[in-house]
BASE-140707 format. One record per residue (C-alpha): y, x, z; residue in three letters; residue number from 1. Coordinates in nm, 3 decimals, padded with zeros to 5 digits. Example, Ala and Ser with C-alpha at 12.3 -4.5 7.8 and 13.67 -1.06 7.14 Angstrom:
// BASE-140707
{y -00.450; x 01.230; z 00.780; resn ALA; resi 1} .
{y -00.106; x 01.367; z 00.714; resn SER; resi 2} .
//
This chain:
// BASE-140707
{y -00.273; x 01.705; z -01.251; resn MET; resi 1} .
{y -00.414; x 01.424; z -01.107; resn LYS; resi 2} .
{y -00.646; x 01.175; z -01.338; resn THR; resi 3} .
{y -00.509; x 00.809; z -01.338; resn ALA; resi 4} .
{y -00.782; x 00.565; z -01.508; resn LEU; resi 5} .
{y -00.610; x 00.237; z -01.584; resn ILE; resi 6} .
{y -00.780; x -00.074; z -01.714; resn THR; resi 7} .
{y -00.577; x -00.298; z -01.888; resn GLY; resi 8} .
{y -00.377; x -00.037; z -02.021; resn ILE; resi 9} .
{y -00.245; x -00.197; z -02.357; resn ALA; resi 10} .
{y -00.073; x -00.534; z -02.140; resn GLY; resi 11} .
{y 00.271; x -00.509; z -01.989; resn GLN; resi 12} .
{y 00.201; x -00.334; z -01.671; resn ASP; resi 13} .
{y -00.042; x -00.104; z -01.818; resn GLY; resi 14} .
{y 00.202; x 00.048; z -02.059; resn SER; resi 15} .
{y 00.479; x 00.050; z -01.806; resn TYR; resi 16} .
{y 00.250; x 00.233; z -01.565; resn LEU; resi 17} .
{y 00.115; x 00.455; z -01.797; resn ALA; resi 18} .
{y 00.455; x 00.530; z -01.900; resn ASN; resi 19} .
{y 00.537; x 00.616; z -01.539; resn PHE; resi 20} .
{y 00.228; x 00.820; z -01.443; resn LEU; resi 21} .
{y 00.291; x 01.047; z -01.762; resn LEU; resi 22} .
{y 00.661; x 01.137; z -01.590; resn LYS; resi 23} .
{y 00.475; x 01.210; z -01.271; resn LYS; resi 24} .
{y 00.276; x 01.457; z -01.483; resn ASN; resi 25} .
{y -00.056; x 01.248; z -01.435; resn TYR; resi 26} .
{y -00.378; x 01.271; z -01.718; resn LYS; resi 27} .
{y -00.395; x 00.902; z -01.798; resn ILE; resi 28} .
{y -00.731; x 00.755; z -01.952; resn VAL; resi 29} .
{y -00.703; x 00.381; z -02.043; resn GLY; resi 30} .
{y -00.932; x 00.142; z -02.121; resn ILE; resi 31} .
{y -00.877; x -00.124; z -02.398; resn ASP; resi 32} .
{y -01.076; x -00.374; z -02.560; resn ARG; resi 33} .
{y -01.163; x -00.298; z -02.923; resn ARG; resi 34} .
{y -01.033; x -00.569; z -03.127; resn SER; resi 35} .
{y -00.945; x -00.629; z -03.499; resn SER; resi 36} .
{y -00.592; x -00.671; z -03.383; resn ARG; resi 37} .
{y -00.331; x -00.404; z -03.337; resn ASP; resi 38} .
{y -00.274; x -00.492; z -02.943; resn ASN; resi 39} .
{y -00.131; x -00.129; z -02.877; resn GLN; resi 40} .
{y 00.231; x -00.229; z -02.955; resn SER; resi 41} .
{y 00.322; x -00.184; z -02.601; resn ARG; resi 42} .
{y 00.236; x 00.194; z -02.577; resn LEU; resi 43} .
{y 00.406; x 00.212; z -02.919; resn ASP; resi 44} .
{y 00.716; x 00.110; z -02.725; resn TYR; resi 45} .
{y 00.694; x 00.389; z -02.502; resn PHE; resi 46} .
{y 00.586; x 00.612; z -02.797; resn ASN; resi 47} .
{y 00.298; x 00.742; z -02.516; resn ILE; resi 48} .
{y -00.019; x 00.654; z -02.757; resn LYS; resi 49} .
{y -00.070; x 01.048; z -02.818; resn ASP; resi 50} .
{y -00.021; x 01.122; z -02.502; resn LYS; resi 51} .
{y -00.277; x 00.948; z -02.345; resn ILE; resi 52} .
{y -00.646; x 00.913; z -02.386; resn ILE; resi 53} .
{y -00.803; x 00.593; z -02.486; resn LEU; resi 54} .
{y -01.139; x 00.446; z -02.445; resn GLU; resi 55} .
{y -01.255; x 00.139; z -02.586; resn TYR; resi 56} .
{y -01.470; x -00.023; z -02.328; resn SER; resi 57} .
{y -01.485; x -00.376; z -02.127; resn ASP; resi 58} .
{y -01.476; x -00.383; z -01.760; resn ILE; resi 59} .
{y -01.740; x -00.608; z -01.755; resn THR; resi 60} .
{y -01.992; x -00.400; z -01.899; resn GLU; resi 61} .
{y -02.178; x -00.156; z -01.657; resn ASN; resi 62} .
{y -02.331; x 00.102; z -01.888; resn PHE; resi 63} .
{y -01.969; x 00.163; z -02.049; resn SER; resi 64} .
{y -01.803; x 00.205; z -01.736; resn LEU; resi 65} .
{y -02.022; x 00.436; z -01.575; resn GLU; resi 66} .
{y -02.013; x 00.639; z -01.886; resn ARG; resi 67} .
{y -01.601; x 00.684; z -01.865; resn ILE; resi 68} .
{y -01.650; x 00.770; z -01.515; resn PHE; resi 69} .
{y -01.884; x 01.027; z -01.562; resn ASP; resi 70} .
{y -01.709; x 01.187; z -01.852; resn LYS; resi 71} .
{y -01.376; x 01.232; z -01.658; resn TYR; resi 72} .
{y -01.280; x 01.366; z -01.329; resn ASN; resi 73} .
{y -01.107; x 01.051; z -01.217; resn ILE; resi 74} .
{y -00.888; x 01.025; z -00.903; resn ASP; resi 75} .
{y -00.713; x 00.686; z -00.943; resn GLU; resi 76} .
{y -00.810; x 00.357; z -01.084; resn VAL; resi 77} .
{y -00.523; x 00.092; z -01.118; resn TYR; resi 78} .
{y -00.735; x -00.221; z -01.226; resn ASN; resi 79} .
{y -00.479; x -00.436; z -01.438; resn LEU; resi 80} .
{y -00.752; x -00.572; z -01.710; resn ALA; resi 81} .
{y -00.764; x -00.994; z -01.627; resn ALA; resi 82} .
{y -00.771; x -01.265; z -01.808; resn GLN; resi 83} .
{y -00.433; x -01.328; z -01.668; resn SER; resi 84} .
{y -00.264; x -01.651; z -01.845; resn PHE; resi 85} .
{y -00.333; x -01.893; z -01.587; resn VAL; resi 86} .
{y -00.335; x -02.224; z -01.804; resn ALA; resi 87} .
{y -00.584; x -02.057; z -02.021; resn SER; resi 88} .
{y -00.827; x -02.021; z -01.714; resn SER; resi 89} .
{y -00.878; x -02.391; z -01.699; resn PHE; resi 90} .
{y -01.006; x -02.383; z -02.049; resn LEU; resi 91} .
{y -01.212; x -02.080; z -01.988; resn THR; resi 92} .
{y -01.321; x -02.052; z -01.601; resn PRO; resi 93} .
{y -01.647; x -01.846; z -01.691; resn ILE; resi 94} .
{y -01.517; x -01.584; z -01.875; resn THR; resi 95} .
{y -01.201; x -01.571; z -01.652; resn THR; resi 96} .
{y -01.433; x -01.529; z -01.320; resn THR; resi 97} .
{y -01.632; x -01.260; z -01.497; resn GLU; resi 98} .
{y -01.356; x -01.087; z -01.614; resn VAL; resi 99} .
{y -01.150; x -01.075; z -01.304; resn ASN; resi 100} .
{y -01.408; x -01.124; z -01.010; resn SER; resi 101} .
{y -01.726; x -00.938; z -01.150; resn LEU; resi 102} .
{y -01.548; x -00.649; z -01.331; resn GLY; resi 103} .
{y -01.363; x -00.561; z -00.975; resn VAL; resi 104} .
{y -01.711; x -00.572; z -00.838; resn LEU; resi 105} .
{y -01.856; x -00.370; z -01.070; resn LYS; resi 106} .
{y -01.605; x -00.063; z -01.070; resn ILE; resi 107} .
{y -01.586; x -00.058; z -00.697; resn LEU; resi 108} .
{y -01.965; x -00.042; z -00.732; resn GLU; resi 109} .
{y -01.970; x 00.280; z -00.945; resn ILE; resi 110} .
{y -01.708; x 00.408; z -00.704; resn ILE; resi 111} .
{y -01.938; x 00.342; z -00.393; resn ARG; resi 112} .
{y -02.294; x 00.478; z -00.573; resn ASN; resi 113} .
{y -02.118; x 00.781; z -00.699; resn LYS; resi 114} .
{y -01.987; x 00.872; z -00.373; resn LYS; resi 115} .
{y -01.669; x 00.995; z -00.536; resn LYS; resi 116} .
{y -01.316; x 01.002; z -00.348; resn LYS; resi 117} .
{y -01.184; x 00.758; z -00.607; resn ILE; resi 118} .
{y -00.866; x 00.557; z -00.485; resn LYS; resi 119} .
{y -00.879; x 00.194; z -00.607; resn PHE; resi 120} .
{y -00.612; x -00.051; z -00.691; resn TYR; resi 121} .
{y -00.640; x -00.410; z -00.759; resn GLN; resi 122} .
{y -00.369; x -00.597; z -00.893; resn ALA; resi 123} .
{y -00.364; x -00.907; z -00.707; resn SER; resi 124} .
{y -00.136; x -01.192; z -00.736; resn THR; resi 125} .
{y 00.092; x -01.450; z -00.590; resn SER; resi 126} .
{y -00.081; x -01.706; z -00.743; resn GLU; resi 127} .
{y -00.374; x -01.687; z -00.493; resn MET; resi 128} .
{y -00.172; x -01.848; z -00.232; resn TYR; resi 129} .
{y -00.111; x -02.172; z -00.448; resn GLY; resi 130} .
{y -00.048; x -02.482; z -00.269; resn GLU; resi 131} .
{y 00.157; x -02.308; z -00.023; resn ILE; resi 132} .
{y 00.087; x -02.345; z 00.326; resn ILE; resi 133} .
{y 00.377; x -02.106; z 00.432; resn LYS; resi 134} .
{y 00.751; x -02.000; z 00.254; resn LYS; resi 135} .
{y 00.788; x -01.752; z 00.218; resn PRO; resi 136} .
{y 00.464; x -01.560; z 00.154; resn GLN; resi 137} .
{y 00.343; x -01.244; z 00.309; resn ASN; resi 138} .
{y 00.009; x -01.035; z 00.391; resn GLU; resi 139} .
{y -00.049; x -01.304; z 00.634; resn ASN; resi 140} .
{y 00.003; x -01.591; z 00.500; resn THR; resi 141} .
{y -00.298; x -01.807; z 00.445; resn PRO; resi 142} .
{y -00.436; x -01.822; z 00.049; resn PHE; resi 143} .
{y -00.474; x -02.157; z -00.131; resn ASN; resi 144} .
{y -00.528; x -02.149; z -00.471; resn PRO; resi 145} .
{y -00.529; x -02.390; z -00.701; resn VAL; resi 146} .
{y -00.643; x -02.230; z -01.078; resn SER; resi 147} .
{y -00.959; x -02.081; z -01.178; resn PRO; resi 148} .
{y -00.758; x -01.767; z -01.229; resn TYR; resi 149} .
{y -00.615; x -01.789; z -00.850; resn GLY; resi 150} .
{y -00.954; x -01.817; z -00.724; resn VAL; resi 151} .
{y -01.119; x -01.508; z -00.954; resn SER; resi 152} .
{y -00.835; x -01.345; z -00.805; resn LYS; resi 153} .
{y -00.904; x -01.428; z -00.443; resn LEU; resi 154} .
{y -01.289; x -01.309; z -00.475; resn PHE; resi 155} .
{y -01.138; x -00.964; z -00.572; resn SER; resi 156} .
{y -00.893; x -00.967; z -00.304; resn TYR; resi 157} .
{y -01.168; x -00.997; z -00.087; resn TYR; resi 158} .
{y -01.440; x -00.772; z -00.280; resn THR; resi 159} .
{y -01.158; x -00.495; z -00.194; resn VAL; resi 160} .
{y -01.116; x -00.566; z 00.155; resn LYS; resi 161} .
{y -01.475; x -00.576; z 00.213; resn ASN; resi 162} .
{y -01.564; x -00.229; z 00.006; resn TYR; resi 163} .
{y -01.247; x -00.091; z 00.196; resn ARG; resi 164} .
{y -01.386; x -00.156; z 00.538; resn LYS; resi 165} .
{y -01.753; x -00.136; z 00.473; resn SER; resi 166} .
{y -01.778; x 00.192; z 00.273; resn PHE; resi 167} .
{y -01.456; x 00.340; z 00.371; resn LYS; resi 168} .
{y -01.351; x 00.340; z 00.004; resn ILE; resi 169} .
{y -00.955; x 00.361; z -00.073; resn PHE; resi 170} .
{y -00.929; x 00.041; z -00.195; resn ALA; resi 171} .
{y -00.616; x -00.125; z -00.192; resn CYS; resi 172} .
{y -00.449; x -00.457; z -00.303; resn ASN; resi 173} .
{y -00.069; x -00.500; z -00.453; resn GLY; resi 174} .
{y -00.015; x -00.897; z -00.440; resn ILE; resi 175} .
{y 00.224; x -00.899; z -00.714; resn LEU; resi 176} .
{y 00.461; x -01.173; z -00.779; resn PHE; resi 177} .
{y 00.573; x -01.276; z -01.083; resn ASN; resi 178} .
{y 00.741; x -00.949; z -01.296; resn HIS; resi 179} .
{y 00.863; x -00.988; z -01.654; resn GLU; resi 180} .
{y 00.984; x -00.777; z -01.927; resn SER; resi 181} .
{y 01.067; x -00.796; z -02.277; resn SER; resi 182} .
{y 00.694; x -00.664; z -02.331; resn LEU; resi 183} .
{y 00.528; x -01.000; z -02.165; resn ARG; resi 184} .
{y 00.304; x -01.190; z -02.400; resn GLY; resi 185} .
{y 00.442; x -01.506; z -02.594; resn ASN; resi 186} .
{y 00.194; x -01.711; z -02.405; resn GLU; resi 187} .
{y 00.396; x -01.636; z -02.080; resn PHE; resi 188} .
{y 00.709; x -01.919; z -02.003; resn VAL; resi 189} .
{y 00.979; x -01.656; z -01.972; resn THR; resi 190} .
{y 00.904; x -01.471; z -02.295; resn LYS; resi 191} .
{y 00.840; x -01.818; z -02.474; resn LYS; resi 192} .
{y 01.168; x -01.936; z -02.370; resn ILE; resi 193} .
{y 01.351; x -01.650; z -02.423; resn ILE; resi 194} .
{y 01.203; x -01.602; z -02.785; resn SER; resi 195} .
{y 01.249; x -01.980; z -02.843; resn SER; resi 196} .
{y 01.591; x -01.973; z -02.811; resn LEU; resi 197} .
{y 01.667; x -01.658; z -03.018; resn VAL; resi 198} .
{y 01.478; x -01.828; z -03.301; resn LYS; resi 199} .
{y 01.681; x -02.151; z -03.209; resn ILE; resi 200} .
{y 02.026; x -02.012; z -03.267; resn ILE; resi 201} .
{y 01.904; x -01.804; z -03.570; resn ASN; resi 202} .
{y 01.770; x -02.141; z -03.712; resn GLY; resi 203} .
{y 01.406; x -02.045; z -03.713; resn LYS; resi 204} .
{y 01.276; x -02.330; z -03.433; resn GLN; resi 205} .
{y 01.416; x -02.660; z -03.365; resn LYS; resi 206} .
{y 01.290; x -02.761; z -03.030; resn ILE; resi 207} .
{y 01.161; x -02.558; z -02.740; resn LEU; resi 208} .
{y 00.869; x -02.754; z -02.539; resn PHE; resi 209} .
{y 00.810; x -02.683; z -02.180; resn LEU; resi 210} .
{y 00.608; x -02.841; z -01.908; resn GLY; resi 211} .
{y 00.724; x -02.840; z -01.543; resn ASN; resi 212} .
{y 01.047; x -02.686; z -01.550; resn ILE; resi 213} .
{y 01.100; x -02.742; z -01.174; resn TYR; resi 214} .
{y 00.877; x -02.498; z -01.085; resn SER; resi 215} .
{y 01.013; x -02.229; z -00.858; resn LYS; resi 216} .
{y 00.922; x -01.826; z -00.896; resn ARG; resi 217} .
{y 00.964; x -01.512; z -00.778; resn ASP; resi 218} .
{y 01.059; x -01.287; z -01.095; resn TRP; resi 219} .
{y 01.125; x -00.937; z -01.082; resn GLY; resi 220} .
{y 01.128; x -00.640; z -01.339; resn PHE; resi 221} .
{y 00.759; x -00.506; z -01.441; resn ALA; resi 222} .
{y 00.906; x -00.182; z -01.440; resn GLY; resi 223} .
{y 01.018; x -00.163; z -01.074; resn ASP; resi 224} .
{y 00.686; x -00.330; z -00.962; resn TYR; resi 225} .
{y 00.433; x -00.045; z -01.138; resn VAL; resi 226} .
{y 00.635; x 00.202; z -00.896; resn GLU; resi 227} .
{y 00.513; x -00.030; z -00.619; resn ALA; resi 228} .
{y 00.185; x 00.015; z -00.749; resn MET; resi 229} .
{y 00.150; x 00.389; z -00.739; resn TRP; resi 230} .
{y 00.351; x 00.404; z -00.405; resn LYS; resi 231} .
{y 00.051; x 00.195; z -00.233; resn ILE; resi 232} .
{y -00.205; x 00.465; z -00.344; resn MET; resi 233} .
{y 00.007; x 00.757; z -00.209; resn GLN; resi 234} .
{y 00.007; x 00.623; z 00.097; resn TYR; resi 235} .
{y -00.186; x 00.776; z 00.375; resn THR; resi 236} .
{y -00.404; x 00.511; z 00.445; resn LYS; resi 237} .
{y -00.531; x 00.210; z 00.185; resn PRO; resi 238} .
{y -00.389; x -00.165; z 00.273; resn ASP; resi 239} .
{y -00.267; x -00.454; z 00.106; resn ASP; resi 240} .
{y 00.123; x -00.532; z -00.003; resn TYR; resi 241} .
{y 00.316; x -00.846; z -00.126; resn VAL; resi 242} .
{y 00.534; x -00.668; z -00.381; resn VAL; resi 243} .
{y 00.803; x -00.926; z -00.466; resn ALA; resi 244} .
{y 01.212; x -00.956; z -00.471; resn THR; resi 245} .
{y 01.268; x -01.256; z -00.206; resn GLY; resi 246} .
{y 01.483; x -01.464; z -00.381; resn LYS; resi 247} .
{y 01.330; x -01.744; z -00.614; resn GLN; resi 248} .
{y 01.453; x -01.935; z -00.901; resn PHE; resi 249} .
{y 01.317; x -02.241; z -01.119; resn SER; resi 250} .
{y 01.238; x -02.235; z -01.451; resn ILE; resi 251} .
{y 01.497; x -02.462; z -01.526; resn LYS; resi 252} .
{y 01.737; x -02.195; z -01.388; resn GLU; resi 253} .
{y 01.575; x -01.915; z -01.590; resn PHE; resi 254} .
{y 01.650; x -02.157; z -01.904; resn ILE; resi 255} .
{y 02.002; x -02.180; z -01.787; resn ASN; resi 256} .
{y 02.065; x -01.792; z -01.721; resn THR; resi 257} .
{y 01.927; x -01.686; z -02.102; resn ALA; resi 258} .
{y 02.099; x -01.968; z -02.245; resn ALA; resi 259} .
{y 02.443; x -01.864; z -02.070; resn LYS; resi 260} .
{y 02.386; x -01.521; z -02.217; resn PHE; resi 261} .
{y 02.267; x -01.615; z -02.550; resn LEU; resi 262} .
{y 02.616; x -01.838; z -02.573; resn LYS; resi 263} .
{y 02.393; x -02.139; z -02.602; resn ILE; resi 264} .
{y 02.590; x -02.423; z -02.402; resn LYS; resi 265} .
{y 02.298; x -02.638; z -02.268; resn ILE; resi 266} .
{y 02.360; x -02.985; z -02.112; resn PHE; resi 267} .
{y 02.083; x -03.169; z -01.937; resn TRP; resi 268} .
{y 02.021; x -03.517; z -01.961; resn LYS; resi 269} .
{y 01.723; x -03.817; z -01.831; resn ASN; resi 270} .
{y 01.474; x -03.730; z -01.575; resn LYS; resi 271} .
{y 01.131; x -03.691; z -01.536; resn GLY; resi 272} .
{y 00.933; x -03.644; z -01.850; resn ILE; resi 273} .
{y 01.189; x -03.740; z -02.037; resn ASN; resi 274} .
{y 01.428; x -03.462; z -01.940; resn GLU; resi 275} .
{y 01.613; x -03.309; z -02.224; resn VAL; resi 276} .
{y 01.829; x -03.009; z -02.260; resn GLY; resi 277} .
{y 02.096; x -03.049; z -02.559; resn ILE; resi 278} .
{y 02.329; x -02.809; z -02.714; resn ASN; resi 279} .
{y 02.630; x -02.886; z -02.648; resn ARG; resi 280} .
{y 02.793; x -02.751; z -02.960; resn GLU; resi 281} .
{y 02.591; x -02.930; z -03.196; resn THR; resi 282} .
{y 02.474; x -03.249; z -02.972; resn ASN; resi 283} .
{y 02.094; x -03.178; z -03.071; resn LYS; resi 284} .
{y 01.777; x -03.181; z -02.820; resn VAL; resi 285} .
{y 01.671; x -02.816; z -02.838; resn ILE; resi 286} .
{y 01.456; x -02.846; z -02.514; resn ILE; resi 287} .
{y 01.181; x -03.106; z -02.461; resn LYS; resi 288} .
{y 00.899; x -03.196; z -02.184; resn ILE; resi 289} .
{y 00.548; x -03.209; z -02.293; resn ASP; resi 290} .
{y 00.295; x -03.321; z -02.029; resn LYS; resi 291} .
{y 00.039; x -03.191; z -02.241; resn LYS; resi 292} .
{y 00.161; x -02.834; z -02.084; resn LEU; resi 293} .
{y 00.140; x -02.913; z -01.700; resn PHE; resi 294} .
{y -00.134; x -02.754; z -01.549; resn ARG; resi 295} .
{y -00.405; x -02.952; z -01.372; resn PRO; resi 296} .
{y -00.269; x -02.878; z -01.052; resn ILE; resi 297} .
{y 00.042; x -02.709; z -01.017; resn GLU; resi 298} .
{y 00.181; x -02.440; z -00.814; resn VAL; resi 299} .
{y 00.551; x -02.544; z -00.719; resn ASN; resi 300} .
{y 00.703; x -02.279; z -00.487; resn ASN; resi 301} .
{y 00.644; x -01.902; z -00.451; resn LEU; resi 302} .
{y 00.850; x -01.619; z -00.291; resn ILE; resi 303} .
{y 00.746; x -01.322; z -00.136; resn GLY; resi 304} .
{y 00.838; x -01.130; z 00.193; resn ASP; resi 305} .
{y 00.765; x -00.775; z 00.120; resn SER; resi 306} .
{y 00.945; x -00.658; z 00.437; resn ARG; resi 307} .
{y 00.593; x -00.431; z 00.475; resn LYS; resi 308} .
{y 00.653; x -00.277; z 00.164; resn ALA; resi 309} .
{y 00.990; x -00.190; z 00.198; resn LYS; resi 310} .
{y 00.964; x -00.059; z 00.547; resn LYS; resi 311} .
{y 00.625; x 00.124; z 00.490; resn ILE; resi 312} .
{y 00.637; x 00.231; z 00.133; resn LEU; resi 313} .
{y 01.000; x 00.263; z 00.115; resn LYS; resi 314} .
{y 01.007; x 00.036; z -00.190; resn TRP; resi 315} .
{y 01.252; x -00.240; z -00.319; resn LYS; resi 316} .
{y 01.329; x -00.384; z -00.650; resn PRO; resi 317} .
{y 01.620; x -00.232; z -00.851; resn LYS; resi 318} .
{y 01.669; x -00.470; z -01.105; resn ILE; resi 319} .
{y 01.807; x -00.834; z -01.018; resn ASN; resi 320} .
{y 01.748; x -01.180; z -01.143; resn PHE; resi 321} .
{y 02.013; x -01.199; z -01.374; resn LYS; resi 322} .
{y 01.975; x -00.828; z -01.542; resn ASN; resi 323} .
{y 01.616; x -00.913; z -01.578; resn LEU; resi 324} .
{y 01.684; x -01.205; z -01.781; resn VAL; resi 325} .
{y 02.003; x -01.047; z -01.951; resn LYS; resi 326} .
{y 01.771; x -00.725; z -02.077; resn ASN; resi 327} .
{y 01.499; x -00.962; z -02.168; resn MET; resi 328} .
{y 01.763; x -01.128; z -02.412; resn CYS; resi 329} .
{y 01.895; x -00.784; z -02.555; resn VAL; resi 330} .
{y 01.531; x -00.679; z -02.642; resn GLU; resi 331} .
{y 01.453; x -00.983; z -02.818; resn GLU; resi 332} .
{y 01.778; x -01.055; z -03.028; resn LEU; resi 333} .
{y 01.688; x -00.659; z -03.132; resn GLU; resi 334} .
{y 01.320; x -00.754; z -03.203; resn GLN; resi 335} .
{y 01.417; x -01.047; z -03.425; resn PHE; resi 336} .
{y 01.663; x -00.834; z -03.629; resn LYS; resi 337} .
//
């Protein structure tokens, strides 16, 4: 039985990965930050809280991390802990950097100093491409991050590569493009859209406010992407891989797809900051643009080329865009009830 350490286990990816690895007969040790709020609802969703070992810690605390590595015979580390909300990174750049950059460095230093053959996976991100130079983006596309989040993740990406080459550590980067599920946090635009539309049709909300609805993203399903994480760690050699669907849709297309499933007939009027989405049946405005929700610098066009992962790891996404949105709507309606 292998032992996997998952940082950020209470998040969307952490809970999906823990559930996936349990089915592979792993012993799971999860790191979660202690909080006065119950933030383990995603583990409850899979009913796995009693099947894993929870350690309350923080990846920025050296002593606490070393204690965990000494306590368990860890085979694989999946570092999913992060300040992962891009918009917040502009408001809290120091905290974002301490968690996303220095946290990774501290874990790799522990692995190096203890001289243990521990495999390490780093959750990298398509946000490192930023203001894109090439489309689609693959493992050789130049990075050009435009947010503190993207910059902090790029530090970690190169730290992983450096420790792999310099110290022969089995350290890998998964450059994951956007991946969603019903377990997404409410601050993320996909969850915000679906949650708000469900509230609107049930009379609990009047208007959904959004920023740039013309940003395009490559959206996949979180459950598919954690399988890619595991495949990256099982390959004979450590390497870096883009994980994506190869298809992109705008936020406006996401709205239209969700609205269609929820049987909301939306038509759009005006342009730019004055554009609105109107419910055709009630003739009421239900979507407005709020310039306060625009990022200081926008990332407008992300689409991944995951041919390397498909060829070497035999990985490919199973859930397409329409089914992803449909499944999120179904679960949101159930949760609302």
